[in-house]
TORKOL-4160 file (C-alpha; in steps of 0.2 Angstrom, whole numbers, padded with zeros to 4 digits, m for minus):
86
<pt num="1" X="m0060" Y="m0090" Z="m0014"/>
<pt num="2" X="m0070" Y="m0081" Z="m0001"/>
<pt num="3" X="m0062" Y="m0090" Z="0013"/>
<pt num="4" X="m0046" Y="m0085" Z="0006"/>
<pt num="5" X="m0048" Y="m0067" Z="0008"/>
<pt num="6" X="m0056" Y="m0070" Z="0024"/>
<pt num="7" X="m0039" Y="m0079" Z="0030"/>
<pt num="8" X="m0028" Y="m0063" Z="0021"/>
<pt num="9" X="m0037" Y="m0050" Z="0031"/>
<pt num="10" X="m0036" Y="m0061" Z="0047"/>
<pt num="11" X="m0055" Y="m0064" Z="0049"/>
<pt num="12" X="m0053" Y="m0082" Z="0049"/>
<pt num="13" X="m0042" Y="m0094" Z="0056"/>
<pt num="14" X="m0037" Y="m0109" Z="0045"/>
<pt num="15" X="m0036" Y="m0126" Z="0048"/>
<pt num="16" X="m0019" Y="m0137" Z="0048"/>
<pt num="17" X="m0029" Y="m0147" Z="0033"/>
<pt num="18" X="m0034" Y="m0130" Z="0026"/>
<pt num="19" X="m0016" Y="m0125" Z="0026"/>
<pt num="20" X="m0008" Y="m0140" Z="0019"/>
<pt num="21" X="m0021" Y="m0138" Z="0004"/>
<pt num="22" X="m0015" Y="m0121" Z="0002"/>
<pt num="23" X="0003" Y="m0126" Z="0002"/>
<pt num="24" X="0000" Y="m0140" Z="m0010"/>
<pt num="25" X="m0010" Y="m0129" Z="m0023"/>
<pt num="26" X="0004" Y="m0117" Z="m0023"/>
<pt num="27" X="0018" Y="m0129" Z="m0024"/>
<pt num="28" X="0028" Y="m0124" Z="m0009"/>
<pt num="29" X="0031" Y="m0132" Z="0010"/>
<pt num="30" X="0020" Y="m0129" Z="0025"/>
<pt num="31" X="0036" Y="m0121" Z="0032"/>
<pt num="32" X="0038" Y="m0110" Z="0016"/>
<pt num="33" X="0020" Y="m0104" Z="0017"/>
<pt num="34" X="0021" Y="m0099" Z="0035"/>
<pt num="35" X="0035" Y="m0089" Z="0033"/>
<pt num="36" X="0035" Y="m0071" Z="0034"/>
<pt num="37" X="0043" Y="m0063" Z="0020"/>
<pt num="38" X="0059" Y="m0055" Z="0021"/>
<pt num="39" X="0057" Y="m0036" Z="0027"/>
<pt num="40" X="0065" Y="m0027" Z="0012"/>
<pt num="41" X="0067" Y="m0006" Z="0015"/>
<pt num="42" X="0057" Y="0004" Z="0005"/>
<pt num="43" X="0067" Y="0017" Z="m0005"/>
<pt num="44" X="0061" Y="0035" Z="m0004"/>
<pt num="45" X="0066" Y="0047" Z="m0017"/>
<pt num="46" X="0075" Y="0062" Z="m0009"/>
<pt num="47" X="0062" Y="0075" Z="m0015"/>
<pt num="48" X="0046" Y="0064" Z="m0005"/>
<pt num="49" X="0060" Y="0065" Z="0011"/>
<pt num="50" X="0061" Y="0084" Z="0008"/>
<pt num="51" X="0043" Y="0085" Z="0006"/>
<pt num="52" X="0038" Y="0075" Z="0022"/>
<pt num="53" X="0054" Y="0085" Z="0033"/>
<pt num="54" X="0042" Y="0100" Z="0027"/>
<pt num="55" X="0028" Y="0095" Z="0033"/>
<pt num="56" X="0032" Y="0089" Z="0049"/>
<pt num="57" X="0025" Y="0096" Z="0064"/>
<pt num="58" X="0012" Y="0106" Z="0053"/>
<pt num="59" X="m0007" Y="0103" Z="0059"/>
<pt num="60" X="m0016" Y="0088" Z="0051"/>
<pt num="61" X="m0027" Y="0100" Z="0042"/>
<pt num="62" X="m0011" Y="0108" Z="0035"/>
<pt num="63" X="m0007" Y="0092" Z="0030"/>
<pt num="64" X="m0023" Y="0085" Z="0023"/>
<pt num="65" X="m0024" Y="0103" Z="0014"/>
<pt num="66" X="m0008" Y="0100" Z="0004"/>
<pt num="67" X="m0011" Y="0082" Z="0001"/>
<pt num="68" X="m0027" Y="0089" Z="m0009"/>
<pt num="69" X="m0017" Y="0100" Z="m0018"/>
<pt num="70" X="m0004" Y="0087" Z="m0021"/>
<pt num="71" X="m0017" Y="0076" Z="m0027"/>
<pt num="72" X="m0024" Y="0090" Z="m0040"/>
<pt num="73" X="m0007" Y="0095" Z="m0046"/>
<pt num="74" X="m0005" Y="0076" Z="m0051"/>
<pt num="75" X="m0021" Y="0075" Z="m0059"/>
<pt num="76" X="m0018" Y="0089" Z="m0070"/>
<pt num="77" X="0000" Y="0082" Z="m0074"/>
<pt num="78" X="m0009" Y="0066" Z="m0080"/>
<pt num="79" X="m0023" Y="0074" Z="m0091"/>
<pt num="80" X="m0013" Y="0089" Z="m0097"/>
<pt num="81" X="m0014" Y="0108" Z="m0095"/>
<pt num="82" X="m0031" Y="0116" Z="m0091"/>
<pt num="83" X="m0038" Y="0127" Z="m0107"/>
<pt num="84" X="m0037" Y="0145" Z="m0103"/>
<pt num="85" X="m0054" Y="0154" Z="m0105"/>
<pt num="86" X="m0056" Y="0172" Z="m0111"/>
């Protein structure tokens, strides 16, 4: 399994013999194994496109700060509203 991980990560180049064994185990031909999957365009929601447009041109510091705010809001949305003190 470690060998497969290294092949996937590009840190090991498999031999033809290894590729044949992988293809056989997966039940595919060598041609199918070596073909790149077709590129599928990613569908992005309109709201996300608007947010990206708002952030374009802002400094990296500003973008990172807004990223943290978004993470916090999403975390609150998943866990529920915080309890009011007092």
